[in-house]
C-alpha positions as CSV (number, residue, x, y, z in Angstrom):
1,M,-1.4,-40.2,-25.7
2,E,-3.2,-38.6,-22.6
3,R,0.2,-37.3,-21.4
4,I,0.8,-35.6,-24.7
5,Y,-2.7,-33.9,-24.5
6,A,-2.1,-32.9,-20.9
7,L,1.3,-31.5,-21.7
8,A,0.0,-29.6,-24.7
9,L,-2.9,-28.1,-22.6
10,L,-0.4,-27.1,-19.9
11,L,1.9,-25.4,-22.4
12,I,-1.0,-23.5,-23.9
13,F,-2.2,-22.4,-20.5
14,G,1.3,-21.4,-19.4
15,G,1.7,-19.4,-22.6
16,F,-1.5,-17.5,-22.0
17,A,-0.4,-16.9,-18.4
18,V,3.0,-15.5,-19.4
19,Y,1.4,-13.3,-22.1
20,Y,-1.1,-11.9,-19.6
21,A,1.6,-11.2,-17.0
22,V,3.8,-9.4,-19.5
23,S,1.0,-7.4,-21.2
24,T,-0.8,-6.2,-18.0
25,P,0.6,-2.9,-16.7
26,Y,1.5,-2.6,-13.1
27,T,-0.6,-0.2,-11.1
28,L,0.2,1.1,-7.6
29,H,-3.4,1.4,-6.5
30,H,-5.9,-1.4,-6.1
31,S,-8.1,-1.6,-9.2
32,M,-11.4,-1.3,-7.3
33,F,-10.4,2.2,-6.1
34,E,-10.3,5.3,-8.2
35,R,-6.9,6.8,-8.6
36,P,-6.4,10.0,-6.7
37,S,-5.6,13.1,-8.5
38,L,-1.9,13.3,-9.3
39,E,-1.7,17.0,-8.5
40,S,-1.1,17.8,-4.8
41,R,-3.6,20.1,-3.0
42,N,-3.8,21.5,0.4
43,I,-6.5,19.9,2.6
44,T,-7.9,20.9,5.9
45,Q,-7.9,17.5,7.5
46,T,-6.3,17.3,11.0
47,W,-4.3,14.6,12.7
48,D,-7.4,13.5,14.6
49,N,-9.2,13.1,11.3
50,Y,-6.4,10.9,10.1
51,L,-6.4,8.8,13.2
52,E,-10.2,8.4,13.0
53,K,-10.0,7.1,9.4
54,C,-6.6,5.4,8.9
55,S,-5.1,4.5,12.3
56,G,-3.7,1.1,13.0
57,E,-6.8,0.2,14.9
58,K,-9.0,1.1,11.9
59,I,-6.7,-1.0,9.7
60,M,-7.2,-4.0,12.0
61,E,-11.0,-3.5,11.9
62,N,-11.3,-3.1,8.1
63,Q,-8.1,-2.8,6.0
64,V,-9.9,-2.3,2.7
65,H,-12.0,0.6,4.1
66,A,-8.9,2.3,5.7
67,L,-6.9,2.0,2.5
68,H,-9.8,3.5,0.5
69,E,-10.1,6.4,3.0
70,F,-6.3,7.0,2.8
71,S,-6.2,6.9,-1.0
72,Q,-9.2,9.2,-1.4
73,I,-8.4,11.8,1.2
74,F,-4.8,11.9,2.3
75,E,-2.6,10.4,-0.4
76,N,-0.5,12.9,-2.4
77,N,-2.0,15.9,-0.5
78,V,-0.4,18.5,1.7
79,V,-1.5,19.1,5.3
80,E,-0.4,22.2,7.3
81,W,0.0,21.8,11.0
82,D,1.6,23.4,14.0
83,G,3.2,21.2,16.6
84,Y,6.4,19.5,17.7
85,Y,8.1,16.5,16.2
86,I,9.7,14.3,18.8
87,D,11.8,11.4,17.7
88,T,12.5,8.8,20.4
89,K,14.7,5.8,20.1
90,R,14.8,3.2,22.8
91,K,17.9,1.3,23.5
92,D,17.1,-2.2,24.8
93,T,20.6,-3.7,24.7
94,K,23.6,-3.0,26.9
95,Y,26.0,-3.5,24.0
96,S,26.6,-1.9,20.6
97,M,26.7,-4.1,17.5
98,F,26.7,-2.9,13.9
99,G,25.5,0.6,14.8
100,N,22.3,-0.4,16.7
101,E,22.9,2.3,19.3
């Protein structure tokens, strides 16, 4: 008799879990943050500002704060800058396999 009650309780709980998973919409942003405006705008932030707020070092210190700073300031916005883009690829192997050169 206890097994029947346990199975019934498990089925009820499973039904609610499936209903909740299906009915809850998927959001790209963490729910504790406000969604940034969907319209892009030009901002006057610099690369140094970005590194101060969202660099890998800042992510290691406090990932939640860095994500919040990025979503509020930089995400979906346009930054104008003058500079050079340099793409470097390092070849560590002496042989080529499947296009890894």
